Structure formats: C-alpha cells, structure tokens
N, C-alpha and C positions, 0 to 999 in steps of 0.2 A: 220325455218331451223332445229330446234331440232327434229320436227316430221319427217322430211325427212330423217335425219340421222338415226333415230330409225327404220324407215321403211326399209332403205337399209341394215342396220345391221341385221335386222330380216330375210332378204332374202339372206344373205351371207353364208348360211349353207345348205349343201346338204339335210339333214334330213328335214329341214323346207321347202325347195323348193319342196321336194317330198310330204310333207303334203299338201301344197297349191295345188299341182297337183291333188291329190285325192279329196280334198275338193271342187275343181271346178266341179267335177263330181256330188257330192251329199253330203248332211249332213252326218257326221259320229260321232259315239261315240268313246271314247278313245280306247276301246278294238278293234274296227275295224281298227283304225289307227295302233295299235300295231301289229295286224295280217298282214296287208298289208306290213308294213315296217320291220316286224320281229325285233321289238325293245321292250324294257321293258316299263312297265307302267310309271315308273318315268321319263324315257327319253321322252316318248310321251307327258306326261302332262307338263313337263318343256318346251318343244319346242312349244306345242300348246299355252301355256301361253305367250310365247314371241311373237308369231304371234298375239295373242289376244291383248296384251298390245300395239303392234305397230299399231293396228287398222285394221288389215286385216280380223279378224274373229269375229263372234258373237257366243255366247254360250247360250244355253237354258238348263235348268234343267228339268228332268222328273223323279221324285223320286230320286233315287241314280245315275241316268244316266246323264252324261254331253254330250250334242250334240254340235258339232262345225260345222260351215259352213262359207263360205266366206261372209263377210259383205260388199256387193256391195254398199250400201248406204254410209257407212263410208269411203270407198276407193275413192268415188267421191270427198270428201272434202279434203282428204290428198294427195293421189297419184293416181289419177284415171286411169292412164295408166299402172301402175306397174303390176297389176294382168294380164292384157292382154299381157304384155311383157313376163311374166312367162308362160302364156298359149302358146304363139307362140314359145317360146324358148324350151319348153318341149314336144311340140306336137309330134314330131317324134323321141324323145330320147328313146333309147331302154329300159332303166330302167324305165322310166316314163310310157311307154306303158305297160310293165309288171305289174307295180303297179296298173294301171287302170284295167287290167285284173284280178289281184288278188282281187281288191275291189269288183268285181262282185260275188266272192265266199265267202266273209267274212260273219260271223255270230256274233250276239251278244252273249256273253258267260255268262251264269248264270243269276240269278235274280238280282244280284247287280253288274252287269258288271263293271260299272265305278264308 
C-alpha cells in the first residue's frame, strides 16, 4: 500500500506529469528537462528525484551527465498501468503536445551539462 501511495503522490503534480510525458518520448538529461519545461536545475532535479524514488524512472550516469528514462520494468511490479494512464491522459493535452514538440529542439548544454 505504501508504494501505491508514493506512486500516486509523485504523479499528483503538474511538473512531474509533464516530465513523465517527455520521458515517455525518450531518455533525457536534466538540462533537456529544464529546457522543455522552462524550469530551474534545482526544480528539475528535485522532481526527477521524486519520480525516481517512486519507481517510475531509471537513471544512468555518463560522466557528469545524469540521464533519466521511464523504468518500464519497475513499473510492472508496482503500478503497471499508471504510466499508460498518464500517456492516454496527456496524449491530446495542448501543453503536453507543446512539451513534446519542444523536446525535439532541445540540446545538451556545455560539457558538464548535468
């Protein structure tokens, strides 16, 4: 029950829902999330961390870069349908569509981006 509550709490925020939306498209580093959502590094990292702790994301390090993506294997054990519910719910949402379009134009910034 505790894991389910944590999962729902992590999805109860607009910023985190928007993050899940873009991470369903592809793996992103923190700076790409910042660019798409137009938020600070601190806010991006804090919210990505909450999604990671709830079991929705996996993270891999590449030097100084932290790359996040949906952890489809972990969501099968905790809440297999939640990511799909988010996908369907945001599919035609205007802001979510714009976020996905902005994602296509993002760039990693600098050598130590994240």
